[in-house]
Every structure is written in C-alpha cells, then in structure tokens.
LUMGU-749045 format. One record per residue: residue number from 1; residue in one letter; y, z, x of N, C-alpha, C, CB in turn. Coordinates in pm, whole numbers. Atoms other than C-alpha are relative to their C-alpha. Last residue first. Glycine has a CB too. Layout:
LUMGU-749045
i,aa,n_py,n_pz,n_px,ca_py,ca_pz,ca_px,c_py,c_pz,c_px,cb_py,cb_pz,cb_px
NUM,A,Y,Z,X,Y,Z,X,Y,Z,X,Y,Z,X
...
This chain:
LUMGU-749045
i,aa,n_py,n_pz,n_px,ca_py,ca_pz,ca_px,c_py,c_pz,c_px,cb_py,cb_pz,cb_px
71,T,-140,-73,37,11081,11489,9708,-15,123,47,41,10,-154
70,T,-11,-104,72,10785,11300,9870,154,58,-26,-84,91,63
69,D,2,59,125,10777,10929,9980,-4,134,-76,-123,-108,-27
68,S,121,-76,72,10906,11055,10339,10,-60,-183,32,207,20
67,S,-41,-57,116,11103,10832,10545,-108,75,-70,55,-98,-82
66,G,-64,-136,-37,11058,10768,10916,31,59,-116,125,-5,86
65,E,67,-80,-106,10944,10389,10854,104,140,26,-18,-106,150
64,K,-51,56,-142,11065,10282,10510,-43,77,114,152,-4,9
63,P,-104,-112,-68,10861,10411,10210,40,-99,115,-76,170,63
62,R,77,-42,-148,10665,10102,10054,110,69,53,-57,-133,113
61,G,93,-123,42,10790,10062,9664,-51,52,143,-140,-47,-109
60,K,-50,-100,107,10890,9696,9686,-66,108,6,-8,-41,-135
59,R,30,17,157,10698,9504,9948,85,116,-40,-172,12,-55
58,T,-30,-146,53,10764,9413,10334,-46,-40,-159,188,62,23
57,A,50,-5,132,10622,9141,10578,49,144,-63,-165,-20,2
56,P,153,-60,26,10834,9140,10867,-7,6,-112,-45,131,50
55,R,-18,-141,101,11132,8881,10867,-150,48,-12,74,-36,-179
54,D,-67,-122,-73,11147,8590,11130,47,119,-63,108,-39,62
53,P,3,-11,-127,11044,8326,10861,83,123,64,40,-122,45
52,K,-132,10,-32,11002,8448,10515,12,-1,169,79,122,-74
51,A,-45,-70,-112,10643,8405,10401,144,-39,27,-89,-26,117
50,V,-81,-99,45,10586,8262,10040,56,96,131,-84,82,-108
49,Y,-106,45,129,10454,7949,10148,91,112,-10,-75,-24,-162
48,R,-69,64,-68,10222,8087,10448,138,-59,-89,-92,-95,58
47,A,-51,-84,-70,10064,8322,10233,113,-57,88,-99,60,64
46,I,-131,-60,77,10014,8062,9976,53,103,82,-29,65,-148
45,A,-101,126,42,9842,7825,10245,105,96,-102,-97,-158,-101
44,G,-71,10,-126,9652,8143,10382,98,-99,-40,-88,-40,130
43,E,-88,-128,-10,9523,8214,10021,78,1,134,-92,136,-10
42,L,-101,16,84,9418,7838,9997,92,126,-1,-54,-34,-130
41,D,-79,73,-53,9226,7825,10310,147,-6,-98,-78,-130,23
40,A,-103,-54,-93,9035,8141,10218,108,-100,59,-72,62,115
39,L,-87,-118,47,8946,8013,9892,88,51,116,-91,124,-56
38,D,-107,61,66,8838,7667,10024,82,130,-54,-53,-107,-120
37,M,-112,30,-93,8642,7847,10299,105,-81,-89,-51,-88,136
36,N,-23,142,41,8423,8056,10062,125,-52,60,7,-15,-154
35,T,138,115,-17,8214,8335,10207,66,-142,-83,-184,71,-103
34,E,97,-6,-131,8499,8582,10312,-126,-108,16,-71,149,0
33,A,-67,87,-105,8762,8441,10086,-103,28,110,167,41,42
32,R,-118,-74,-103,8560,8573,9791,41,-104,113,-65,151,86
31,E,-1,16,-178,8399,8395,9505,108,49,68,1,-148,53
30,G,76,-143,-88,8304,8546,9173,10,-35,116,-165,44,-20
29,E,125,38,-37,8386,8238,8940,-67,112,99,12,-139,63
28,G,54,-9,139,8714,8387,8819,-175,-42,21,97,-119,-112
27,R,45,-111,4,8795,8424,9198,-55,31,-162,108,87,58
26,L,117,-58,-99,8753,8058,9213,-45,138,-2,39,-14,136
25,E,128,30,44,8972,8002,8900,-129,33,111,8,-151,-37
24,A,61,-72,130,9219,8223,9003,-112,-57,-45,88,2,-117
23,V,43,-136,-38,9254,8074,9346,-50,69,-102,98,76,54
22,R,139,21,-69,9263,7710,9178,-36,149,54,6,-121,134
21,R,75,27,86,9585,7832,8969,-152,-8,14,46,-92,-36
20,L,14,-152,41,9770,7988,9272,-108,13,-126,159,64,-49
19,A,112,-81,-134,9699,7664,9467,-7,128,-79,76,34,199
18,A,145,42,10,9838,7465,9146,-98,77,101,-8,-157,28
17,R,49,-16,145,10156,7669,9126,-166,-50,-9,105,-102,-108
16,Y,7,-115,16,10226,7628,9495,-94,64,-115,117,26,-8
15,D,103,-8,-110,10192,7274,9504,-57,135,-20,60,-19,152
14,S,116,61,79,10401,7259,9200,-111,31,88,11,-162,-32
13,V,43,-115,109,10657,7491,9374,-115,-36,-60,101,26,-117
12,T,-66,-21,104,10647,7224,9669,-31,123,-91,-9,-108,-60
11,K,-140,70,-27,10531,7178,10022,84,31,-130,-15,-176,26
10,L,-81,35,95,10214,7364,10043,129,-6,8,-20,58,-82
9,V,-138,-37,-41,10015,7311,10374,75,-20,-163,69,-117,144
8,T,-68,52,103,9626,7315,10345,133,60,19,-64,26,-134
7,G,34,-7,149,9462,7394,10666,88,-62,-89,-9,132,-45
6,R,16,-162,14,9556,7496,11025,-19,-10,-141,135,110,51
5,A,101,-55,-78,9499,7121,11145,-36,138,-27,33,-12,128
4,S,-20,13,-135,9666,6992,10848,-88,63,88,116,40,28
3,G,81,-53,-92,9611,6912,10484,70,3,136,-124,-73,2
2,G,26,76,-101,9870,6837,10208,-90,78,104,125,-48,54
1,M,46,-67,-98,9914,6956,9861,-47,-78,117,-92,74,-47
C-alpha cells in the first residue's frame, strides 16, 4: 500500500485484502471512521480501488430510476 496526498492508494489485490483485514480489525476494536483517521483513510482507499471510472455507483437489487419495487 502506498501513500499519496489524498491518502492510502491500493495498487494490488493483496493491498486490497490487507486493507480489508485492517478495517475489520479496527472495527472489531470499536473504532469508527468519524473518529479514527486510519480507518477513514483505509475506507476511502477501498472505495477508490473498487470504483469503476466513468460509471455511477450502483448495487444489485436497487430499483432503476423510474421503476417500481412493488408488483
């Protein structure tokens, strides 16, 4: 994992997995991103790593715009 002006940068899958483990450890200790800068930095790095450039964030199961989630 490398650092930059905007925080930690994850470059490999092993960096990503190590960051996930560290986040789990910190959360297990009761830490929150609002009060722990390391946790906030890691969560940001993970979000940047999994983001797809030029595509809006979506998730499975979320209704599309203009559709109804009822039958």
